[in-house]
N, CA and C atoms as an extended XYZ file, in Angstrom:
321
Properties=species:S:1:pos:R:3:atomname:S:1:resname:S:1:resid:I:1 pbc="F F F"
N         0.859       -1.169        0.000 N   UNK     1
C         0.000        0.000        0.000 CA  UNK     1
C         0.907        1.235        0.000 C   UNK     1
N         0.683        2.124       -0.929 N   UNK     2
C         1.482        3.337       -1.042 CA  UNK     2
C         0.797        4.489       -0.312 C   UNK     2
N         1.588        5.243        0.419 N   UNK     3
C         1.085        6.415        1.135 CA  UNK     3
C         0.834        7.533        0.124 C   UNK     3
N        -0.342        8.190        0.169 N   UNK     4
C        -0.605        9.265       -0.789 CA  UNK     4
C         0.208       10.527       -0.510 C   UNK     4
N         0.754       10.655        0.705 N   UNK     5
C         1.508       11.854        1.047 CA  UNK     5
C         2.983       11.742        0.658 C   UNK     5
N         3.649       10.677        1.133 N   UNK     6
C         5.094       10.572        0.886 CA  UNK     6
C         5.446        9.569       -0.209 C   UNK     6
N         4.451        8.865       -0.752 N   UNK     7
C         4.616        7.936       -1.876 CA  UNK     7
C         5.512        6.735       -1.575 C   UNK     7
N         5.678        6.358       -0.301 N   UNK     8
C         6.418        5.137        0.023 CA  UNK     8
C         5.419        4.000        0.178 C   UNK     8
N         5.926        2.781        0.155 N   UNK     9
C         5.032        1.628        0.265 CA  UNK     9
C         5.022        1.079        1.696 C   UNK     9
N         5.030        1.964        2.667 N   UNK    10
C         5.076        1.547        4.066 CA  UNK    10
C         3.769        1.813        4.801 C   UNK    10
N         2.669        1.967        4.094 N   UNK    11
C         1.371        2.194        4.728 CA  UNK    11
C         0.763        0.847        5.116 C   UNK    11
N         0.039        0.828        6.214 N   UNK    12
C        -0.579       -0.393        6.703 CA  UNK    12
C        -1.935       -0.078        7.308 C   UNK    12
N        -2.760       -1.126        7.494 N   UNK    13
C        -4.069       -0.941        8.113 CA  UNK    13
C        -3.884       -0.452        9.532 C   UNK    13
N        -4.725        0.479        9.934 N   UNK    14
C        -4.666        1.066       11.261 CA  UNK    14
C        -5.940        0.709       12.021 C   UNK    14
N        -5.898        0.897       13.337 N   UNK    15
C        -7.091        0.647       14.142 CA  UNK    15
C        -8.128        1.730       13.875 C   UNK    15
N        -9.394        1.351       13.957 N   UNK    16
C       -10.466        2.321       13.770 CA  UNK    16
C       -10.594        3.178       15.021 C   UNK    16
N       -10.832        4.460       14.812 N   UNK    17
C       -11.026        5.394       15.917 CA  UNK    17
C       -12.342        6.119       15.715 C   UNK    17
N       -13.217        6.004       16.661 N   UNK    18
C       -14.459        6.758       16.627 CA  UNK    18
C       -15.569        6.082       15.833 C   UNK    18
N       -16.773        6.593       16.015 N   UNK    19
C       -17.939        5.985       15.364 CA  UNK    19
C       -17.966        6.181       13.848 C   UNK    19
N       -17.391        7.261       13.351 N   UNK    20
C       -17.386        7.490       11.903 CA  UNK    20
C       -16.591        6.408       11.185 C   UNK    20
N       -15.420        6.083       11.692 N   UNK    21
C       -14.608        5.047       11.057 CA  UNK    21
C       -15.231        3.668       11.241 C   UNK    21
N       -15.924        3.454       12.340 N   UNK    22
C       -16.620        2.191       12.538 CA  UNK    22
C       -17.724        2.024       11.496 C   UNK    22
N       -18.487        3.089       11.265 N   UNK    23
C       -19.531        3.039       10.240 CA  UNK    23
C       -18.928        2.880        8.844 C   UNK    23
N       -17.840        3.551        8.594 N   UNK    24
C       -17.195        3.461        7.283 CA  UNK    24
C       -16.680        2.044        7.021 C   UNK    24
N       -16.255        1.356        8.076 N   UNK    25
C       -15.735        0.004        7.886 CA  UNK    25
C       -16.838       -0.972        7.483 C   UNK    25
N       -18.087       -0.647        7.754 N   UNK    26
C       -19.197       -1.505        7.346 CA  UNK    26
C       -19.345       -1.529        5.829 C   UNK    26
N       -18.834       -0.497        5.159 N   UNK    27
C       -18.873       -0.456        3.699 CA  UNK    27
C       -17.471       -0.588        3.106 C   UNK    27
N       -16.594       -1.256        3.844 N   UNK    28
C       -15.236       -1.591        3.389 CA  UNK    28
C       -14.345       -0.377        3.168 C   UNK    28
N       -14.509        0.665        3.949 N   UNK    29
C       -13.592        1.804        3.925 CA  UNK    29
C       -12.825        1.768        5.243 C   UNK    29
N       -11.518        1.526        5.154 N   UNK    30
C       -10.710        1.305        6.346 CA  UNK    30
C        -9.616        2.358        6.489 C   UNK    30
N        -9.209        2.630        7.736 N   UNK    31
C        -8.116        3.580        7.952 CA  UNK    31
C        -6.752        2.924        7.724 C   UNK    31
N        -5.844        3.689        7.172 N   UNK    32
C        -4.467        3.256        6.943 CA  UNK    32
C        -3.540        4.317        7.514 C   UNK    32
N        -2.339        3.907        7.893 N   UNK    33
C        -1.340        4.836        8.418 CA  UNK    33
C         0.010        4.497        7.798 C   UNK    33
N         0.761        5.530        7.444 N   UNK    34
C         2.099        5.361        6.879 CA  UNK    34
C         3.107        5.233        8.014 C   UNK    34
N         3.986        4.252        7.927 N   UNK    35
C         5.003        4.062        8.960 CA  UNK    35
C         6.100        5.119        8.871 C   UNK    35
N         6.305        5.686        7.680 N   UNK    36
C         7.372        6.669        7.514 CA  UNK    36
C         6.952        8.064        7.969 C   UNK    36
N         5.858        8.572        7.397 N   UNK    37
C         5.486        9.960        7.688 CA  UNK    37
C         4.353       10.069        8.704 C   UNK    37
N         3.697        8.962        9.049 N   UNK    38
C         2.635        8.990       10.050 CA  UNK    38
C         1.296        9.479        9.517 C   UNK    38
N         1.200        9.725        8.216 N   UNK    39
C        -0.046       10.195        7.613 CA  UNK    39
C        -1.120        9.132        7.757 C   UNK    39
N        -2.321        9.543        8.163 N   UNK    40
C        -3.440        8.625        8.361 CA  UNK    40
C        -4.534        8.992        7.376 C   UNK    40
N        -5.105        7.988        6.691 N   UNK    41
C        -6.113        8.265        5.684 CA  UNK    41
C        -7.058        7.076        5.572 C   UNK    41
N        -8.224        7.316        4.966 N   UNK    42
C        -9.218        6.273        4.730 CA  UNK    42
C        -9.130        5.836        3.278 C   UNK    42
N        -9.367        4.549        3.053 N   UNK    43
C        -9.297        4.034        1.690 CA  UNK    43
C       -10.255        2.853        1.551 C   UNK    43
N       -10.913        2.770        0.393 N   UNK    44
C       -11.794        1.658        0.088 CA  UNK    44
C       -10.952        0.399       -0.056 C   UNK    44
N       -11.348       -0.655        0.641 N   UNK    45
C       -10.537       -1.864        0.691 CA  UNK    45
C       -10.348       -2.507       -0.678 C   UNK    45
N       -11.365       -2.457       -1.523 N   UNK    46
C       -11.305       -3.130       -2.814 CA  UNK    46
C       -10.991       -2.170       -3.953 C   UNK    46
N       -10.333       -1.072       -3.641 N   UNK    47
C        -9.969       -0.089       -4.670 CA  UNK    47
C        -8.897       -0.677       -5.582 C   UNK    47
N        -8.743       -0.074       -6.728 N   UNK    48
C        -7.699       -0.496       -7.649 CA  UNK    48
C        -6.355       -0.404       -6.941 C   UNK    48
N        -5.468       -1.347       -7.179 N   UNK    49
C        -4.161       -1.277       -6.522 CA  UNK    49
C        -3.378       -0.051       -6.957 C   UNK    49
N        -2.549        0.419       -6.044 N   UNK    50
C        -1.708        1.581       -6.347 CA  UNK    50
C        -0.751        1.232       -7.472 C   UNK    50
N        -0.359        2.227       -8.241 N   UNK    51
C         0.641        1.937       -9.264 CA  UNK    51
C         1.927        1.463       -8.600 C   UNK    51
N         2.478        0.438       -9.148 N   UNK    52
C         3.675       -0.166       -8.555 CA  UNK    52
C         4.897        0.703       -8.735 C   UNK    52
N         6.010        0.179       -8.323 N   UNK    53
C         7.262        0.924       -8.446 CA  UNK    53
C         7.572        1.233       -9.903 C   UNK    53
N         8.156        2.399      -10.122 N   UNK    54
C         8.380        2.821      -11.497 CA  UNK    54
C         9.828        2.660      -11.946 C   UNK    54
N        10.777        2.835      -11.068 N   UNK    55
C        12.173        2.756      -11.500 CA  UNK    55
C        12.674        1.318      -11.410 C   UNK    55
N        13.803        1.074      -12.050 N   UNK    56
C        14.394       -0.267      -12.066 CA  UNK    56
C        14.774       -0.712      -10.650 C   UNK    56
N        15.318        0.182       -9.867 N   UNK    57
C        15.710       -0.156       -8.490 CA  UNK    57
C        14.513       -0.544       -7.637 C   UNK    57
N        13.427        0.193       -7.794 N   UNK    58
C        12.225       -0.128       -7.026 CA  UNK    58
C        11.647       -1.473       -7.442 C   UNK    58
N        11.688       -1.775       -8.746 N   UNK    59
C        11.195       -3.074       -9.217 CA  UNK    59
C        12.066       -4.205       -8.669 C   UNK    59
N        13.366       -3.965       -8.610 N   UNK    60
C        14.283       -4.976       -8.077 CA  UNK    60
C        14.022       -5.226       -6.593 C   UNK    60
N        13.794       -4.159       -5.841 N   UNK    61
C        13.476       -4.292       -4.421 CA  UNK    61
C        12.166       -5.055       -4.245 C   UNK    61
N        11.167       -4.734       -5.053 N   UNK    62
C         9.883       -5.420       -4.968 CA  UNK    62
C        10.032       -6.898       -5.316 C   UNK    62
N        10.827       -7.216       -6.312 N   UNK    63
C        11.048       -8.616       -6.683 CA  UNK    63
C        11.746       -9.367       -5.546 C   UNK    63
N        12.693       -8.722       -4.890 N   UNK    64
C        13.371       -9.346       -3.762 CA  UNK    64
C        12.405       -9.594       -2.621 C   UNK    64
N        11.548       -8.626       -2.340 N   UNK    65
C        10.549       -8.811       -1.275 CA  UNK    65
C         9.591       -9.952       -1.611 C   UNK    65
N         9.159      -10.027       -2.864 N   UNK    66
C         8.266      -11.103       -3.271 CA  UNK    66
C         8.944      -12.461       -3.145 C   UNK    66
N        10.224      -12.537       -3.518 N   UNK    67
C        10.959      -13.796       -3.396 CA  UNK    67
C        11.097      -14.209       -1.939 C   UNK    67
N        11.361      -13.242       -1.072 N   UNK    68
C        11.479      -13.561        0.354 CA  UNK    68
C        10.143      -14.020        0.920 C   UNK    68
N         9.050      -13.389        0.492 N   UNK    69
C         7.727      -13.793        0.975 CA  UNK    69
C         7.407      -15.208        0.502 C   UNK    69
N         7.737      -15.533       -0.747 N   UNK    70
C         7.472      -16.877       -1.253 CA  UNK    70
C         8.308      -17.910       -0.496 C   UNK    70
N         9.549      -17.562       -0.195 N   UNK    71
C        10.414      -18.469        0.559 CA  UNK    71
C         9.837      -18.728        1.951 C   UNK    71
N         9.327      -17.688        2.582 N   UNK    72
C         8.719      -17.824        3.906 CA  UNK    72
C         7.463      -18.695        3.835 C   UNK    72
N         6.652      -18.505        2.799 N   UNK    73
C         5.445      -19.321        2.647 CA  UNK    73
C         5.797      -20.775        2.389 C   UNK    73
N         6.812      -21.022        1.575 N   UNK    74
C         7.249      -22.403        1.320 CA  UNK    74
C         7.679      -23.067        2.611 C   UNK    74
N         8.419      -22.352        3.431 N   UNK    75
C         8.873      -22.883        4.715 CA  UNK    75
C         7.676      -23.198        5.617 C   UNK    75
N         6.679      -22.315        5.637 N   UNK    76
C         5.486      -22.564        6.454 CA  UNK    76
C         4.730      -23.791        5.949 C   UNK    76
N         4.563      -23.916        4.629 N   UNK    77
C         3.882      -25.087        4.082 CA  UNK    77
C         4.616      -26.371        4.467 C   UNK    77
N         5.936      -26.347        4.385 N   UNK    78
C         6.724      -27.516        4.739 CA  UNK    78
C         6.539      -27.872        6.216 C   UNK    78
N         6.600      -26.868        7.085 N   UNK    79
C         6.434      -27.131        8.514 CA  UNK    79
C         5.036      -27.660        8.826 C   UNK    79
N         4.005      -27.068        8.229 N   UNK    80
C         2.646      -27.548        8.455 CA  UNK    80
C         2.482      -28.969        7.920 C   UNK    80
N         3.066      -29.257        6.768 N   UNK    81
C         2.980      -30.599        6.203 CA  UNK    81
C         3.633      -31.635        7.093 C   UNK    81
N         4.824      -31.314        7.604 N   UNK    82
C         5.504      -32.238        8.513 CA  UNK    82
C         4.684      -32.420        9.788 C   UNK    82
N         4.093      -31.368       10.273 N   UNK    83
C         3.254      -31.463       11.469 CA  UNK    83
C         2.046      -32.354       11.240 C   UNK    83
N         1.403      -32.214       10.088 N   UNK    84
C         0.243      -33.049        9.770 CA  UNK    84
C         0.665      -34.505        9.645 C   UNK    84
N         1.797      -34.769        8.986 N   UNK    85
C         2.271      -36.145        8.858 CA  UNK    85
C         2.601      -36.758       10.216 C   UNK    85
N         3.223      -35.991       11.099 N   UNK    86
C         3.512      -36.491       12.450 CA  UNK    86
C         2.211      -36.784       13.202 C   UNK    86
N         1.232      -35.924       13.059 N   UNK    87
C        -0.052      -36.134       13.720 CA  UNK    87
C        -0.731      -37.391       13.196 C   UNK    87
N        -0.712      -37.592       11.877 N   UNK    88
C        -1.313      -38.797       11.295 CA  UNK    88
C        -0.575      -40.057       11.734 C   UNK    88
N         0.758      -39.996       11.809 N   UNK    89
C         1.525      -41.142       12.294 CA  UNK    89
C         1.173      -41.452       13.746 C   UNK    89
N         1.013      -40.427       14.555 N   UNK    90
C         0.621      -40.622       15.951 CA  UNK    90
C        -0.773      -41.248       16.032 C   UNK    90
N        -1.714      -40.760       15.235 N   UNK    91
C        -3.057      -41.350       15.230 CA  UNK    91
C        -3.022      -42.812       14.806 C   UNK    91
N        -2.227      -43.124       13.803 N   UNK    92
C        -2.102      -44.509       13.364 CA  UNK    92
C        -1.543      -45.367       14.497 C   UNK    92
N        -0.542      -44.872       15.178 N   UNK    93
C         0.088      -45.627       16.254 CA  UNK    93
C        -0.891      -45.911       17.390 C   UNK    93
N        -1.703      -44.924       17.782 N   UNK    94
C        -2.581      -45.143       18.937 CA  UNK    94
C        -3.857      -45.894       18.566 C   UNK    94
N        -4.193      -45.971       17.277 N   UNK    95
C        -5.438      -46.645       16.916 CA  UNK    95
C        -5.235      -48.049       16.361 C   UNK    95
N        -4.029      -48.458       16.102 N   UNK    96
C        -3.832      -49.809       15.555 CA  UNK    96
C        -3.998      -50.839       16.664 C   UNK    96
N        -4.365      -52.055       16.263 N   UNK    97
C        -4.547      -53.126       17.242 CA  UNK    97
C        -3.185      -53.705       17.586 C   UNK    97
N        -2.970      -53.840       18.856 N   UNK    98
C        -1.707      -54.422       19.315 CA  UNK    98
C        -1.901      -55.916       19.461 C   UNK    98
N        -1.161      -56.719       18.720 N   UNK    99
C        -1.260      -58.182       18.788 CA  UNK    99
C        -0.591      -58.704       20.054 C   UNK    99
N        -1.263      -59.582       20.768 N   UNK   100
C        -0.736      -60.093       22.039 CA  UNK   100
C         0.115      -61.325       21.872 C   UNK   100
N        -0.427      -62.405       21.384 N   UNK   101
C         0.308      -63.664       21.309 CA  UNK   101
C         0.376      -64.173       19.893 C   UNK   101
N         0.950      -65.384       19.775 N   UNK   102
C         1.104      -65.970       18.474 CA  UNK   102
C        -0.125      -66.710       17.998 C   UNK   102
N        -0.906      -67.336       18.928 N   UNK   103
C        -2.051      -68.122       18.484 CA  UNK   103
C        -3.356      -67.438       18.861 C   UNK   103
N        -4.321      -67.454       17.978 N   UNK   104
C        -5.597      -66.826       18.302 CA  UNK   104
C        -6.372      -67.669       19.298 C   UNK   104
N        -7.106      -66.999       20.160 N   UNK   105
C        -7.894      -67.712       21.149 CA  UNK   105
C        -9.211      -68.124       20.521 C   UNK   105
N        -9.737      -69.163       20.994 N   UNK   106
C       -10.970      -69.682       20.440 CA  UNK   106
C       -10.884      -71.198       20.377 C   UNK   106
N       -11.711      -71.777       19.865 N   UNK   107
C       -11.712      -73.054       19.832 CA  UNK   107
C       -11.485      -74.323       19.656 C   UNK   107
């Protein structure tokens, strides 16, 4: 999210203050605040995305950030997958029948 005042991409969703912003949030208009300049503004949540970086350096920085985010997501998927597999192995272990002896009882 780009700040309309200083044009950096350090703006983030802010907490709602007062009844006006609470009412505005019912129609998807949320407050945002810039981390750099502190500017606070309202914006429609589903508005067209801000124009991206224009210079080569900004595009390179954005590509690096995207690569880091994808790497972090891959790591999370791997950890969740291993956790699910461990949980399934544990369930299999506690629900399987434990065989007692060599010969079946009965007749």
